[in-house]
N, C-alpha and C positions, 0 to 999 in steps of 0.2 A: 320553319326550317324547310319544309317541303317546297315552299315557294322559292326560296333561295336556291335550292338544288335545281329546280326547273330553270330558273334564270341562268344559272351557271352552264347548264347543258345547252341552252339556246345560243350560247356564245355571242351575246349582245352586250354592248356597253351599258352599264347600269349606274344611274345616279343614286348615291346612298344618302338618305336623309336621316337626321336626328332631330326629333321634335319639330319636324316640318322644315328644317333648314338643311341645305346641302352641306355635307361634310366630306364628300369624296366620290370617287368613281370606282366601279369594278370594271377592269379591262380584261377580257378573256385573253388567255395566253396559250399558244400552241407548242412552244419549245422552251426548254430550260436554258437559261443563260445566267451569268453572274456579273455584278459590278456595272460598269458604264454601259456595256452592250445591252444589258437588261433595261436600264433606264432609257437609253436611246430608243430601243425597240418599243417599249411601253408608250413613250411619248409619240412616236410615229403612228402606232396603232390608234391611240386616242385622237390624234389630229386627223387621221384618215376617217375615223368614225364620225367625228364632229363635222368634218367637211361634207360627208355623205348626208348626214342629218340636216345640215344647213341647206344643202342643195335640194333635198327632198321637200323642205318646207319653203323653198323659194327665197331664202335669205341671202342677199348679196354681200360681197366683201365690203362694199360701201356702208351698208347698214351696220355691219359688225364694227367697222371703224368709227362710225357715228356713235354707237352705243359705248364703245371704249372711251371716246372723247367725252361724252356726257358723264360717264362714271368718274373720270378724273376731275372734271369740272365740279361735280357734286362733292367729291372728297375735299377739294380745295375750299369750297364754300363752307363745308361743315367744320373744317379745322382752322380756317382763317380767323384770326382774332380770338384765339383761345385765351391768350393772356391780355387782360385789360390794364389800363393805367394804374389801377389800384393794386395789381399783382406785382408790378415792378415800377414803382414811382420814380426811381432814379433814371429810368429809360426816357421818361418824358420831360424831366426837369432839365436835362443837359443834352447837348449835342453828342454825337458819337465820338468826335474828336476830344471833347472835354472829358467824356467818360474814360477814354483811354488814358489821357493825361492823369486823371485822378487815380486810376488803378495803378499806373506806373509809379506814382509818388508814394502810394500806400504800401506797395509791395516791393519785392526785390527786383532790381533792374536787370538781373540776368534772364536769359531766355533759355528755353529747354534745349536748344541746339548749341548753345555756347558751352564749351567744356574747358 
């Protein structure tokens, strides 16, 4: 607890970890606000602190953009192909148009927007 108090007094942005994984940030606050102004000010404070830290470490905007692009590509790679042919055999046996025709024949021809 004494370490936390010290960090709060230093008025620095603190990364909060749980079991070694990031779960949030503590962003020091100088004035009391409520609602949207509070959220906006907290975000601006965080973005300013991150920009200063990035600048101090020599990380350019291009590097950040590359890291974001790589993270998105990795997420796509990890989630692509989650369902295999064995999970939905009807998807591989017929074309999309045939599947739509089959569904329309089996079900009601009304549409959700038809009243």
